[in-house]
C-alpha positions in Angstrom: -72.4 38.3 17.8 -70.7 35.2 19.0 -72.4 32.6 21.3 -70.7 30.3 23.7 -72.0 27.8 26.0 -70.0 29.4 29.1 -68.3 32.7 29.4 -66.1 33.2 32.4 -65.2 36.7 33.3 -61.9 37.1 35.2 -58.6 35.1 34.5 -57.5 34.8 38.1 -57.2 31.8 40.1 -60.9 31.1 40.4 -61.7 32.1 36.8 -58.9 29.8 35.4 -60.1 26.8 37.3 -63.8 27.5 36.3 -63.0 27.9 32.6 -60.9 24.7 32.7 -63.5 22.5 34.2 -66.3 23.9 32.0 -64.3 23.2 28.9 -63.2 19.7 30.1 -67.0 19.0 30.2 -67.2 19.7 26.4 -68.7 23.2 26.9 -67.7 25.9 24.4 -65.9 28.2 26.9 -64.6 31.8 26.7 -62.5 33.3 29.4 -62.4 37.1 29.3 -59.7 39.0 31.1 -59.7 42.9 31.0 -56.0 43.1 31.6 -53.4 42.3 28.8 -51.7 40.2 31.3 -53.9 37.5 33.1 -53.2 36.4 36.6 -51.4 39.5 37.9 -52.6 38.8 41.4 -51.1 35.4 41.2 -47.8 36.9 39.9 -47.4 39.2 43.1 -48.7 37.0 45.8 -46.3 35.6 48.4 -43.7 38.1 47.5 -43.7 36.8 44.0 -43.4 33.2 45.1 -47.2 32.3 45.2 -48.2 30.3 48.2 -50.8 28.0 46.3 -52.3 26.1 49.2 -52.0 24.8 52.6 -51.3 21.5 54.4 -54.4 21.8 56.6 -57.4 19.5 55.7 -61.0 18.9 56.6 -62.6 20.7 59.6 -59.2 22.4 60.5 -59.1 23.9 57.0 -62.8 25.0 57.0 -62.3 26.7 60.5 -59.8 29.1 59.1 -62.5 30.9 57.4 -64.7 31.2 60.5 -67.9 29.2 61.4 -70.2 31.0 58.8 -67.9 31.1 55.8 -66.4 27.7 56.7 -69.8 26.1 56.7 -70.4 27.6 53.1 -67.1 26.4 51.8 -67.4 22.9 53.2 -68.6 21.1 50.1 -66.1 23.1 47.7 -63.1 22.4 50.1 -63.9 18.7 50.7 -64.5 18.2 47.0 -61.1 19.7 46.0 -58.8 19.5 49.0 -55.2 20.7 49.1 -53.7 17.4 48.1 -55.7 17.7 44.8 -54.4 21.2 44.2 -50.9 20.0 44.7 -51.4 17.1 42.4 -52.9 19.3 39.7 -49.8 21.5 39.8 -47.4 18.8 40.1 -48.9 17.0 37.1 -48.4 20.2 35.1 -44.7 20.1 35.9 -44.6 22.4 39.0 -42.8 20.8 41.9 -44.1 22.0 45.3 -42.7 22.1 48.7 -44.0 22.7 52.3 -42.7 25.5 54.2 -43.3 27.1 57.7 -46.8 27.9 58.8 -48.4 25.1 56.8 -47.6 26.9 53.5 -47.1 25.2 50.1 -44.8 27.0 47.5 -43.3 26.1 44.1 -39.8 24.7 44.5 -38.7 27.1 42.0 -39.9 29.9 44.1 -41.5 31.6 41.0 -45.2 32.6 40.9 -44.7 32.7 37.1 -44.4 29.0 37.1 -47.8 28.7 39.0 -49.6 31.0 36.5 -48.1 29.3 33.4 -49.2 26.0 34.6 -52.8 27.3 35.0 -52.8 28.9 31.6 -51.4 25.6 30.0 -54.1 23.6 31.8 -56.8 25.9 30.5 -55.4 25.8 26.9 -55.3 22.1 26.9 -58.8 21.9 28.0 -59.8 24.0 25.1 -60.5 27.3 26.7 -60.5 30.3 24.5 -58.8 33.2 26.4 -59.2 36.7 25.2 -56.9 39.3 26.9 -57.4 43.0 27.1 -61.1 42.6 26.8 -63.3 44.5 29.4 -66.8 43.5 30.1 -69.1 46.6 30.5 -72.3 44.9 31.6 -73.9 41.4 32.1 -77.6 41.2 31.2 -79.9 38.3 31.8 -81.9 37.3 28.6 -84.6 34.8 28.0 -82.3 32.1 26.9 -79.0 33.0 28.5 -77.0 36.1 29.1 -75.6 39.0 26.9 -72.2 40.5 27.8 -71.5 44.0 26.5 -67.8 44.6 25.5 -66.0 47.5 24.4 -65.8 46.1 21.0 -69.1 44.4 20.6 -71.0 41.7 22.7 -71.1 37.9 23.2 -73.8 35.7 24.5 -73.8 32.6 26.6 -76.1 30.0 28.2 -74.1 30.3 31.3 -71.8 33.0 32.9 -69.2 32.6 35.7 -68.3 35.8 37.4 -64.6 35.6 38.9 -63.6 39.2 38.8 -62.3 39.4 42.2 -62.5 42.1 44.9 -60.9 45.5 45.5 -57.6 44.4 47.0 -54.4 45.3 45.2 -55.9 47.9 42.6 -52.6 48.0 40.9 -53.5 44.6 39.4 -56.6 46.1 37.8 -58.9 45.0 40.8 -61.8 47.5 40.7 -64.7 45.5 42.0 -66.3 45.3 38.5 -68.6 42.4 39.5 -70.4 44.2 42.2 -72.5 46.5 40.1 -73.4 43.8 37.7 -74.5 41.4 40.5 -76.6 44.2 42.3 -78.4 44.9 39.0 -79.0 41.1 38.7 -80.6 41.2 42.1 -77.9 40.0 44.5 -77.0 41.6 47.8 -73.4 42.8 48.1 -72.3 43.0 51.8 -70.1 45.8 53.0 -66.5 45.4 51.7 -63.4 46.1 53.5 -59.6 45.4 53.0 -58.2 42.4 54.6 -54.8 40.8 55.1 -53.2 44.2 55.2 -50.5 45.6 57.7 -51.9 47.6 60.6 -51.3 51.2 61.1 -50.6 51.9 64.8 -49.8 55.5 66.1 -48.6 54.6 69.5 -44.9 55.6 69.7 -43.3 52.7 71.5 -44.7 50.4 68.7 -43.0 52.3 65.9 -39.8 52.5 68.2 -39.5 48.8 68.0 -39.4 48.7 64.2 -37.5 45.7 62.9 -38.5 43.5 65.8 -40.1 40.1 65.1 -42.0 38.2 67.7 -42.9 34.5 67.6 -45.0 32.3 69.9 -47.1 35.1 71.1 -50.8 35.5 70.7 -52.4 38.6 69.0 -56.1 39.0 69.3 -58.7 41.4 67.9 -61.0 42.8 70.6 -64.7 43.8 69.8 -66.4 46.9 71.1 -68.0 44.6 73.8 -64.4 43.5 75.0 -64.8 40.1 73.7 -62.1 38.4 71.5 -63.1 38.1 67.8 -59.9 36.4 66.4 -56.7 35.1 67.9 -53.6 34.3 65.9 -50.3 32.7 67.2 -48.2 33.6 64.2 -45.2 36.0 63.6 -45.6 39.6 64.3 -43.4 42.3 62.6 -42.9 45.7 64.1 -42.5 48.4 61.5 -42.1 52.2 61.2 -45.9 52.3 60.5 -47.3 49.8 63.0 -47.6 46.0 62.8 -47.2 43.6 60.0 -46.5 39.9 59.4 -49.0 37.2 59.4 -50.8 37.7 62.9 -51.5 41.5 62.4 -52.5 41.0 58.7 -54.9 38.2 59.7 -56.7 40.7 61.9 -56.9 43.5 59.6 -60.4 42.6 58.3 -61.7 42.7 61.9 -60.1 46.1 62.5 -61.5 47.6 59.3 -65.0 46.0 59.8 -65.1 47.7 63.1 -63.9 51.0 61.9 -60.9 50.8 64.1 -60.4 48.4 67.0 -58.1 47.2 69.8 -55.6 44.5 69.5 -54.0 42.6 72.4 -50.7 40.9 72.9 -50.4 37.7 75.1 -46.6 37.4 75.4 -46.6 34.2 77.5 -49.9 32.3 76.2 -48.8 28.9 77.3 -48.5 29.9 81.0 -50.9 30.1 83.8 -51.1 33.6 85.5 -50.9 32.1 89.0 -47.9 30.0 88.1 -46.2 33.0 86.5 -46.6 35.0 89.7 -45.4 32.3 92.0 -42.4 31.8 89.6 -41.6 35.5 89.7 -41.8 35.7 93.6 -39.4 32.7 93.9 -37.1 34.2 91.3 -37.0 37.5 93.1 -36.3 35.9 96.4 -33.4 34.0 94.8 -32.0 36.7 92.6 -32.8 40.1 94.1 -30.0 41.9 92.4 -31.3 41.1 88.9 -33.5 43.6 87.1 -37.3 43.0 86.2 -36.3 42.1 82.6 -35.1 38.8 83.9 -38.6 37.8 84.8 -39.8 38.0 81.2 -39.6 35.1 78.7 -36.1 34.7 77.3 -37.6 34.2 73.8 -38.7 37.9 73.7 -36.1 40.2 72.1 -34.4 42.4 74.7 -35.9 45.6 73.3 -39.4 44.1 73.8 -38.6 43.0 77.3 -37.3 46.5 78.1 -40.3 48.1 76.6 -42.7 46.0 78.8 -40.7 46.9 81.9 -40.9 50.6 81.1 -44.7 50.5 80.4 -45.3 48.7 83.7 -43.1 51.2 85.6 -41.1 48.2 86.9 -37.5 49.4 86.5 -34.9 48.6 89.0 -33.9 45.5 90.8 -36.2 42.6 91.8 -35.4 43.3 95.5 -37.0 46.8 95.1 -39.8 45.9 92.9 -43.2 46.5 94.7 -46.3 44.5 94.3 -48.3 47.1 92.2 -45.7 47.5 89.3 -45.0 43.7 89.4 -48.7 42.9 88.8 -48.9 45.7 86.2 -46.0 44.0 84.4 -48.0 40.6 84.5 -51.1 42.2 83.1 -49.1 43.6 80.2 -47.3 40.3 79.6 -50.7 38.5 79.5 -52.8 41.2 77.8 -51.0 44.3 76.4 -53.8 46.3 74.4 -53.0 48.6 71.6 -55.5 50.8 69.7 -55.5 50.3 65.8 -57.3 52.9 63.9 -57.0 51.2 60.5 -55.1 48.9 58.2 -52.9 50.3 55.3 -56.0 49.8 53.0 -56.7 48.1 49.6 -53.4 49.1 48.1 -51.6 46.8 50.7 -54.4 44.3 51.2 -54.3 40.8 49.9 -58.0 40.0 49.8 -61.4 41.7 50.3 -63.6 41.0 53.0 -67.3 41.2 52.0 -69.0 40.5 48.7 -71.9 38.5 47.3 -74.2 37.3 50.3 -73.4 33.6 50.8 -77.0 32.7 51.5 -77.8 33.8 47.8 -75.3 31.3 46.3 -75.7 27.4 46.2 -72.7 26.1 48.0 -72.7 22.9 46.1 -72.6 24.4 42.7 -71.8 28.1 43.1 -74.9 29.0 41.1 -76.9 32.0 41.9 -80.1 31.4 43.8 -81.6 34.3 42.2 -80.6 34.1 38.4 -80.3 30.5 36.9 -77.2 30.0 34.8 -75.2 32.7 36.7 -72.3 31.5 38.8 -70.1 33.4 41.2 -66.7 32.1 42.7 -63.5 33.3 44.2 -63.0 36.7 45.9 -66.4 38.1 44.8 -68.0 35.9 47.3 -68.1 37.1 51.0 -65.2 34.9 51.9 -61.8 35.6 53.2 -59.4 33.4 55.1 -56.0 34.1 56.8 -52.6 34.3 55.3 -51.2 30.7 54.3 -52.7 29.6 50.9 -56.2 29.7 52.3 -57.6 32.3 49.9 -56.1 30.5 46.9 -57.5 27.2 48.0 -60.9 28.7 48.3 -60.7 30.3 44.9 -59.5 27.1 43.3 -62.2 24.9 45.0 -65.1 27.5 44.4 -63.9 28.0 40.8 -63.9 24.4 40.2 -67.4 23.9 41.4 -68.6 26.8 39.1 -66.9 25.3 36.1 -68.4 21.7 36.8 -71.9 23.1 36.8 -72.0 26.0 34.4 
């Protein structure tokens, strides 16, 4: 049996940072990865390009995770902000560039460069990485921990769990850490797929497959009729429903509610009364034009035609009655769609839910129930929107765990 100061389980973004920072402190550190290929989720993220972090900082960054999760992450994110993540990669030879929606990608557009850099950094710090080694159980002992492996066992003074959640099972994500943490006394909040495309069965939605909308608001609506989350990000209509950043950002809300309603606002910057006054003036001047002419020119022609059809507002403006005109306005400012589910874990970038945050010390990532046990990354009940936020959280929480394990 081999003894280490620190054993980190899971060689993803959080685990690699945790192992690196533990080893840099002079701790004899073992990093265990059950797959023969570490960092598979890094390799497939961002369409194989890997959006490593964001340009957002401070409170604006924390707000992306919601009030409760943002408060928990505050110390981790402020101690290791996006510029520090960028500096880490650039020092390792990975040039980065900013792209739309505050995203940061490698100039090479290769996720492999990101993973290789993380592996080099860990190796230089003295981390011992063992690939293809599955942990079967983690047990607390009087002077540390025993980890049962298929080929034996190892012991450690401290253990960092960074095994990830349930998203992208093709990468080997099976939620291994959840049962270990339950047995060690932790609460695992209900888990749901998040950042996945939405399934919509409404016919007109599927008929618009291929259409992309920008500059519109998409909101998830709770059972009480109140808005849960609003995103002003691109929306892609598909043959199965809705994809793109805005719909995927709302998928966790949809799954958590067991199906929900989402709502479009196609003209979010405009006041309703001003829109109606403008429409009346436009109709007075251009009575021979059709109702589509009232809608924002930025909307694709097929989208404008669909809105007019749904409102029953066809024909010329001179013949457009008050009722269909106001129905059209209602749809422009709040078109609801029922969404029964997302496309699930197979298409989800992250997992919502996990280890209850009140059971983890936000300044160290140490368990409040088991001294010497640290939890970081996607195992925690943390998920953010598309845009490098989840990698940023993984790096920041993994770093804290490694600094204190």
